[in-house]
DOKOLSE-230745 format. One record per residue (C-alpha): residue number from 1; residue in three letters; x, y, z. Coordinates in pm, whole numbers, plus 50000, padded with zeros to 5 digits. Each point is the difference from the previous one (the first is absolute). Example, Ala and Ser with C-alpha at 12.3 -4.5 7.8 and 13.67 -1.06 7.14 Angstrom:
[senu 1; ALA; [51230; 49550; 50780]];
[senu 2; SER; [50137; 50344; 49934]];
//
This chain:
[senu 1; UNK; [02201; 48976; 47213]];
[senu 2; UNK; [50118; 50278; 49769]];
[senu 3; UNK; [50360; 49880; 49994]];
[senu 4; UNK; [49947; 49752; 49716]];
[senu 5; UNK; [49886; 50284; 49772]];
[senu 6; UNK; [50270; 50249; 50101]];
[senu 7; UNK; [50298; 49771; 49951]];
[senu 8; UNK; [50184; 49983; 49670]];
[senu 9; UNK; [50124; 49644; 50052]];
[senu 10; UNK; [49831; 49700; 50161]];
[senu 11; UNK; [50180; 49667; 50040]];
[senu 12; UNK; [49847; 49672; 50117]];
[senu 13; UNK; [50226; 49745; 50174]];
[senu 14; UNK; [49903; 49635; 50053]];
[senu 15; UNK; [50180; 49720; 50178]];
[senu 16; UNK; [50116; 49702; 49801]];
[senu 17; UNK; [50197; 49686; 50074]];
[senu 18; UNK; [50241; 49979; 50290]];
[senu 19; UNK; [50369; 49974; 49906]];
[senu 20; UNK; [50169; 49745; 50226]];
[senu 21; UNK; [50352; 49886; 50071]];
[senu 22; UNK; [49929; 49645; 50110]];
[senu 23; UNK; [49720; 50041; 50253]];
[senu 24; UNK; [50088; 50358; 50096]];
[senu 25; UNK; [49804; 50278; 49824]];
[senu 26; UNK; [50237; 50266; 49862]];
[senu 27; UNK; [49767; 50203; 49778]];
[senu 28; UNK; [49683; 50026; 49796]];
[senu 29; UNK; [49897; 50042; 49640]];
[senu 30; UNK; [49803; 50326; 49974]];
[senu 31; UNK; [49756; 50075; 49718]];
[senu 32; UNK; [49994; 50374; 49919]];
[senu 33; UNK; [49729; 50162; 49789]];
[senu 34; UNK; [49971; 50368; 49909]];
[senu 35; UNK; [49628; 50081; 50017]];
[senu 36; UNK; [50025; 50375; 49939]];
[senu 37; UNK; [50278; 50202; 49840]];
[senu 38; UNK; [49969; 50358; 49881]];
[senu 39; UNK; [50370; 50035; 49915]];
[senu 40; UNK; [50053; 49680; 49796]];
[senu 41; UNK; [49835; 49688; 49866]];
[senu 42; UNK; [49740; 49855; 50238]];
[senu 43; UNK; [49913; 49633; 50057]];
[senu 44; UNK; [50357; 49872; 49999]];
[senu 45; UNK; [50066; 49677; 50192]];
[senu 46; UNK; [50309; 49821; 50124]];
[senu 47; UNK; [50110; 49743; 50255]];
[senu 48; UNK; [50311; 50062; 50211]];
[senu 49; UNK; [50193; 49814; 50270]];
[senu 50; UNK; [49994; 50174; 50338]];
[senu 51; UNK; [50261; 49870; 50247]];
[senu 52; UNK; [49951; 50064; 50370]];
[senu 53; UNK; [50266; 50240; 50128]];
[senu 54; UNK; [50136; 50077; 49651]];
[senu 55; UNK; [49705; 50127; 49794]];
[senu 56; UNK; [49947; 49938; 49630]];
[senu 57; UNK; [50274; 49797; 49829]];
[senu 58; UNK; [50132; 50169; 49684]];
[senu 59; UNK; [50186; 49688; 49889]];
[senu 60; UNK; [49695; 49773; 49990]];
[senu 61; UNK; [49802; 50281; 49832]];
[senu 62; UNK; [50268; 50027; 49731]];
[senu 63; UNK; [49994; 49623; 49948]];
[senu 64; UNK; [49619; 49989; 49963]];
[senu 65; UNK; [49994; 50298; 49761]];
[senu 66; UNK; [50288; 49863; 49789]];
[senu 67; UNK; [49830; 49661; 49963]];
[senu 68; UNK; [49671; 50170; 49908]];
[senu 69; UNK; [50172; 50211; 49731]];
[senu 70; UNK; [50198; 49703; 49864]];
[senu 71; UNK; [50346; 50128; 50099]];
[senu 72; UNK; [50056; 49702; 50228]];
[senu 73; UNK; [49879; 49653; 49909]];
[senu 74; UNK; [49867; 49860; 50328]];
[senu 75; UNK; [49974; 49631; 50077]];
[senu 76; UNK; [50215; 49740; 50168]];
[senu 77; UNK; [50302; 50189; 49866]];
[senu 78; UNK; [49974; 50377; 49954]];
[senu 79; UNK; [50151; 50114; 49672]];
[senu 80; UNK; [50123; 50347; 49907]];
[senu 81; UNK; [50086; 50050; 49631]];
[senu 82; UNK; [50010; 49623; 49950]];
[senu 83; UNK; [50242; 49935; 50285]];
[senu 84; UNK; [49907; 49819; 50322]];
[senu 85; UNK; [50057; 50239; 50292]];
[senu 86; UNK; [49821; 49834; 50293]];
[senu 87; UNK; [49808; 49691; 50103]];
[senu 88; UNK; [49653; 50126; 50090]];
[senu 89; UNK; [49840; 50326; 50113]];
[senu 90; UNK; [50155; 50015; 50349]];
[senu 91; UNK; [50354; 49938; 49875]];
[senu 92; UNK; [49956; 50267; 49731]];
[senu 93; UNK; [49886; 50255; 50259]];
[senu 94; UNK; [50305; 49915; 50213]];
[senu 95; UNK; [50217; 50047; 49689]];
[senu 96; UNK; [49853; 50349; 49948]];
[senu 97; UNK; [50078; 50088; 50363]];
[senu 98; UNK; [50360; 49875; 49978]];
[senu 99; UNK; [50093; 50101; 49642]];
[senu 100; UNK; [49911; 50363; 49930]];
[senu 101; UNK; [50133; 49978; 49642]];
[senu 102; UNK; [49734; 49747; 49893]];
[senu 103; UNK; [49737; 50191; 50198]];
[senu 104; UNK; [50085; 50323; 49813]];
[senu 105; UNK; [49999; 49824; 49660]];
[senu 106; UNK; [49655; 49846; 50054]];
[senu 107; UNK; [49867; 50327; 50143]];
[senu 108; UNK; [50134; 50191; 49699]];
[senu 109; UNK; [49841; 49755; 49756]];
[senu 110; UNK; [49671; 50026; 50188]];
[senu 111; UNK; [50005; 50380; 49989]];
[senu 112; UNK; [50060; 49988; 49623]];
[senu 113; UNK; [49696; 49777; 49943]];
[senu 114; UNK; [49764; 50210; 50214]];
//
């Protein structure tokens, strides 16, 4: 009962859509909301991919953040600095996993904008 007042950080997690590979569930979208924060900005919200057995996926998080900030142009073809790099979200995430050079470039550009 007193724990909610004594804590300096309170996070609310909610289930979202199931991530499937064909018919087999491999993960879930998780909605995260900071409801109390005494050390930073409260009321922040985000949605992350949580894969069973692996945890949160940094590559899909980078893709979503880069599209939101305008670094990547999402769509049928994903564009980075005007050049087509992958056909769709899933192929772009696979590209980040396999090509660390592109991953580091996009991550660096994202850090500069934030």
